[in-house]
C-alpha positions in Angstrom: 0.2 0.0 0.0 1.2 3.6 -0.6 2.5 5.2 2.3 0.4 7.6 4.2 1.1 11.3 4.4 4.1 12.2 6.6 3.9 14.7 9.6 5.9 17.7 9.7 7.2 20.2 12.3 5.0 22.3 14.3 1.7 23.9 12.6 1.6 27.0 11.1 -1.5 28.1 12.5 -2.3 27.6 16.3 -4.7 25.5 17.3 -6.8 24.6 20.4 -5.3 22.4 22.8 -6.8 18.8 23.8 -8.6 18.5 26.8 -8.2 15.5 29.5 -7.5 12.4 28.4 -8.4 9.4 30.9 -6.5 6.5 32.3 -5.3 4.4 29.8 -6.9 1.1 29.1 -5.8 -2.3 27.9 -8.5 -5.3 27.3 -9.5 -7.3 30.3 -9.5 -10.3 28.8 -7.5 -11.8 26.2 -8.8 -10.1 22.8 -10.7 -11.8 19.8 -7.4 -11.1 17.7 -3.9 -9.7 18.1 -1.1 -9.1 16.1 2.6 -7.8 16.2 3.2 -8.0 12.7 4.0 -4.9 10.7 0.9 -5.5 8.4 -1.3 -7.6 10.5 -4.6 -7.3 9.8 -7.9 -8.7 10.5 -11.6 -8.4 9.1 -14.9 -7.7 11.1 -17.8 -7.7 8.7 -17.3 -4.7 6.4 -14.5 -3.5 8.5 -10.8 -4.3 8.7 -8.4 -3.8 11.6 -4.8 -3.2 10.4 -1.5 -2.7 12.5 0.3 -0.6 9.5 3.9 0.0 10.9 4.9 1.3 7.5 7.6 4.1 8.6 11.4 3.6 9.1 13.2 3.5 12.1 10.3 1.7 14.2 9.9 0.2 17.4 7.8 -2.7 18.6 3.8 -2.5 18.0 1.1 -4.8 18.9 -2.4 -4.3 18.0 -5.5 -6.2 19.7 -9.2 -6.2 18.6 -12.4 -7.6 19.7 -14.4 -5.7 16.8 -13.8 -2.9 14.5 -15.0 -0.6 17.3 -13.1 -2.1 20.0 -9.5 -2.5 19.4 -6.4 -0.6 20.5 -2.5 -0.9 19.9 0.4 -0.7 22.3 3.3 1.2 20.6 7.1 1.8 21.7 8.5 4.1 18.8 11.4 5.9 19.3 11.5 9.9 19.8 12.5 10.8 16.0 10.8 12.3 13.4 8.7 10.7 10.9 5.6 9.1 10.9 6.2 5.5 12.4 2.4 3.8 11.8 -0.7 4.3 11.2 -2.8 1.4 13.3 -6.4 1.8 11.8 -9.6 0.2 11.4 -11.0 0.6 7.5 -14.3 0.8 5.9 -14.5 0.5 2.0 -17.3 2.7 0.6 -16.8 3.2 -3.1 -19.2 6.1 -4.1 -19.2 8.8 -6.3 -18.4 11.8 -4.4 -21.9 13.6 -5.5 -24.0 10.2 -5.1 -22.2 9.1 -1.6 -25.3 10.0 0.3 -25.1 11.1 4.2 -21.9 9.4 5.3 -20.5 10.1 8.9 -18.6 8.5 11.4 -18.5 8.6 15.4 -15.7 7.5 17.8 -14.3 7.4 21.1 -10.7 7.1 22.1 -8.4 6.7 25.2 -4.7 8.1 24.4 -1.8 8.7 26.4 -0.5 11.9 27.5 3.3 13.2 28.7 6.3 14.4 27.4 8.2 12.4 24.3 4.7 11.7 22.4 3.9 12.7 19.0 0.9 11.2 17.4 -2.8 12.4 15.6 -6.0 10.8 16.0 -7.2 11.0 12.7 -9.5 9.6 9.7 -7.8 9.1 6.2 -10.4 9.1 3.5 -9.2 8.0 0.0 -10.2 9.3 -3.3 -10.1 7.4 -6.7 -8.0 4.4 -4.8 -4.9 6.2 -3.5 -5.0 9.4 -5.8 -6.3 11.6 -3.5 -6.1 11.6 0.5 -8.6 13.4 3.1 -7.3 13.5 6.3 -9.5 14.7 9.3 -7.7 15.5 12.8 -9.9 15.3 15.9 -6.8 15.0 18.3 -3.3 15.1 18.6 -0.3 15.6 20.8 3.4 16.8 20.1 5.4 18.2 17.4 3.3 17.0 14.6 1.5 19.0 11.5 -0.4 18.5 8.5 1.5 18.1 5.1 1.0 21.3 2.9 0.0 25.0 3.6 -2.8 26.5 5.8 -5.3 27.5 3.5 -8.7 28.7 5.3 -10.9 28.0 8.0 -14.1 26.3 7.1 -17.3 25.2 9.4 -18.4 21.7 8.1 -20.8 19.5 10.3 -21.6 22.2 12.7 -17.6 22.3 13.5 -14.6 24.6 12.7 -11.8 23.3 10.8 -8.4 24.8 10.0 -7.8 23.4 5.9 -4.4 22.7 4.5 -3.5 21.6 1.4 -0.5 20.0 -0.3 1.3 16.9 -1.6 3.3 14.0 -0.1 5.2 13.4 -3.4 2.7 10.6 -4.2 -0.6 11.7 -4.0 -2.6 15.1 -3.1 -3.3 15.5 0.3 -6.1 17.4 2.1 -6.1 17.9 5.8 -8.7 19.3 8.2 -7.5 20.1 11.6 -10.4 20.6 14.3 -10.2 23.7 15.9 -11.4 22.3 19.2 -9.9 18.9 19.9 -11.6 16.2 21.4 -11.6 12.5 22.1 -15.0 11.6 21.5 -16.3 13.0 18.1 -18.8 12.8 15.3 -17.5 13.6 11.7 -19.6 14.3 8.8 -17.6 12.6 6.2 -19.7 13.8 3.0 -19.4 17.4 3.9 -15.5 17.4 3.8 -15.6 15.7 0.7 -18.0 17.6 -1.2 -16.9 20.7 -0.1 -13.6 20.0 -1.5 -14.8 19.2 -4.9 -17.6 22.2 -4.5 -14.2 24.4 -4.2 -12.5 22.9 -7.0 -9.8 21.6 -4.9 -10.5 18.2 -5.6 -12.1 16.7 -8.8 -15.4 14.5 -9.0 -14.0 11.1 -7.4 -14.9 8.1 -6.0 -14.8 7.7 -2.2 -13.5 4.3 -1.5 -11.6 3.8 1.8 -12.9 5.7 5.1 -9.8 4.6 7.9 -9.9 5.8 11.6 -7.1 5.6 13.9 -3.6 6.5 15.1 -0.7 8.3 13.1 2.3 7.9 15.5 5.5 9.7 15.3 6.9 8.6 18.7 5.6 6.7 21.6 9.1 6.1 23.6 8.8 3.6 26.6 5.8 2.0 25.4 2.1 3.3 25.3 -1.5 2.3 24.8 -3.9 3.9 21.9 -7.3 2.7 22.6 -10.3 2.8 20.5 -13.4 2.5 22.8 -15.9 2.7 19.7 -15.7 3.6 16.1 -18.6 3.2 13.4 -19.3 4.4 9.6 -23.0 5.3 9.1 -23.7 5.5 5.4 
């Protein structure tokens, strides 16, 4: 699979900081599935849970899942630059952007805090296979930032977002960063996709993959990232 977008240094526009994150959680009993393989994956109906350790200079990472909505990872990646992994659960949509209907998603996560951490909780939505990438950041920590340059602020799905546009050298990348970060969120996927086309920033494409997970740059010492709930509504 073509590699995901790279996180850069600090953001060019100040954004609100995340609120308190709760106590880290691990499954109370043995999970239904787990894997320490870099590209280990597991199907749950229309969803696939994927470990996806794709970057360079990575440390160990183990993913577990009871369902597409209840999963997590333990990751111990060194405090160096560059994205190391994007553990996620993905849903394949395969609909034309103007005929995709009302597609939305909700999620609730438990994420670590402290020094030496750099990551983003983000959706990764793809158009025309992997030609166009739409990233929707709902929460993040540390020295991370989107690809490209800040363009404007926009209100989508009743929420304020900072929009960035750029390219990772393989595909166009469109990033929306929440002005008010949260670990418990609802996102209007259709609104983001159709806004890009309506503004002439992306051609009329097929919206194919809708992924949600954690883009991890550093998590030295080992940290848990838990997805407590996640669903795509179509």
